[in-house]
Structures are given as C-alpha cells and as structure tokens.
C-alpha positions as CSV (number, residue, x, y, z in Angstrom):
1,X,161.7,45.7,105.9
2,X,161.3,49.5,105.4
3,X,158.5,51.4,107.1
4,X,157.0,52.2,103.7
5,X,156.7,48.5,102.8
6,X,155.2,47.7,106.2
7,X,152.7,50.4,105.8
8,X,151.6,49.0,102.4
9,X,151.1,45.6,104.0
10,X,149.1,47.1,106.8
11,X,146.9,48.9,104.3
12,X,146.3,45.7,102.4
13,X,145.5,43.8,105.6
14,X,143.1,46.4,106.8
15,X,141.3,46.7,103.5
16,X,141.1,42.9,103.3
17,X,139.3,42.8,106.7
18,X,136.9,45.7,105.9
19,X,136.2,44.3,102.4
20,X,135.5,40.9,104.0
21,X,133.1,42.5,106.5
22,X,131.3,44.4,103.7
23,X,130.8,41.2,101.7
24,X,129.3,39.4,104.7
25,X,127.0,42.3,105.4
26,X,126.0,42.6,101.7
27,X,125.2,38.9,101.5
28,X,123.1,39.2,104.6
29,X,121.2,42.2,103.2
30,X,120.7,40.3,99.9
31,X,119.2,37.3,101.7
32,X,116.9,39.6,103.7
33,X,115.9,41.5,100.6
34,X,114.8,38.2,98.9
35,X,113.2,36.6,101.9
36,X,111.4,39.6,103.6
37,X,109.5,42.7,102.8
38,X,111.8,45.0,104.7
39,X,112.4,48.2,102.8
40,X,115.7,48.8,104.8
41,X,117.1,45.5,103.3
42,X,116.7,47.0,99.8
43,X,118.5,50.2,100.9
44,X,121.1,48.1,102.6
45,X,121.9,46.2,99.4
46,X,122.1,49.5,97.6
47,X,124.4,51.4,100.0
48,X,126.5,48.4,101.3
49,X,126.8,47.3,97.6
50,X,128.4,50.6,96.7
51,X,130.7,50.6,99.7
52,X,131.7,47.0,98.9
53,X,132.4,47.8,95.3
54,X,134.7,50.6,96.3
55,X,136.4,48.4,98.9
56,X,136.8,45.6,96.3
57,X,138.5,48.0,93.9
58,X,140.8,49.2,96.8
59,X,141.6,45.5,97.6
60,X,142.5,44.7,94.0
61,X,144.6,47.9,93.7
62,X,146.5,47.1,96.9
63,X,146.9,43.5,95.9
64,X,148.5,44.7,92.7
65,X,150.8,47.2,94.6
66,X,151.9,44.4,97.0
67,X,152.5,42.1,94.0
68,X,154.8,44.7,92.5
69,X,156.6,45.6,95.6
70,X,157.0,42.2,97.2
71,X,157.3,40.2,94.0
72,X,154.6,37.8,95.0
73,X,154.1,34.7,92.9
74,X,151.3,34.6,90.4
75,X,149.7,31.7,92.2
76,X,149.5,33.7,95.4
77,X,148.0,36.7,93.6
78,X,145.4,34.5,92.0
79,X,144.6,32.8,95.4
80,X,144.3,36.2,97.1
81,X,142.1,37.5,94.3
82,X,139.8,34.5,94.4
83,X,139.6,34.9,98.2
84,X,138.2,38.4,97.6
85,X,135.2,36.8,95.9
86,X,134.3,34.3,98.7
87,X,132.6,35.4,102.0
88,X,134.9,35.2,105.0
89,X,138.0,34.3,102.8
90,X,139.5,37.8,103.1
91,X,139.9,37.2,106.8
92,X,142.3,34.3,106.1
93,X,144.2,36.5,103.6
94,X,144.7,39.1,106.4
95,X,145.8,36.4,108.8
96,X,148.3,34.9,106.4
97,X,149.8,38.3,105.5
98,X,150.0,39.2,109.2
99,X,151.9,36.0,110.0
100,X,154.4,36.6,107.2
101,X,155.0,40.3,108.0
C-alpha cells in the first residue's frame, strides 16, 4: 500500500476517534444542560456542538474519500456512516480500520 493511501486511512482513523470523543462530550454537555442550571453546560453545548459538526463533516468527507480510493462496499460505507451517529461507535470504526491496515 502506498504511503499516500496509508496517510488517508490514518486521517480517517484519527478523525473517527476525535469525532467520537466530541460526540460523547456533546451528549454529556446536553444532559448537564437539561438537568442542571450550569451556564457553562449551555456554552459547552454551543462550542462543542460547532466542533462536533465540523468533525462530522470531516468524517463524512474522509469516508467518501476512502470509499473512492479503497473501493469499499456500499454496506461498509453505510455501516461506518451509521456508526458516526451513535456515541462510542466511531471508536469501533477506528479499531476495525486499524486492524485491516
């Protein structure tokens, strides 16, 4: 596998992990916002939400790039996309891609 292709997979794996972390943090802030009167929880939802949105877009873009370059099956792409919507699931995506690389 060429260095360029390995680099693309590494980017996808890294973004999957950071996107997964941002989702867990966002869910935590959302729960705190609804269950407490902490002003910082509201700010956390706002700023972590923005960061998570950008990371989600990066994840989807890199998923598309990997699909194109590696000719991933449609079912795999759908599974990886659905994983981006579920807390903690991007960590399993990262692990699976790492094992195959």
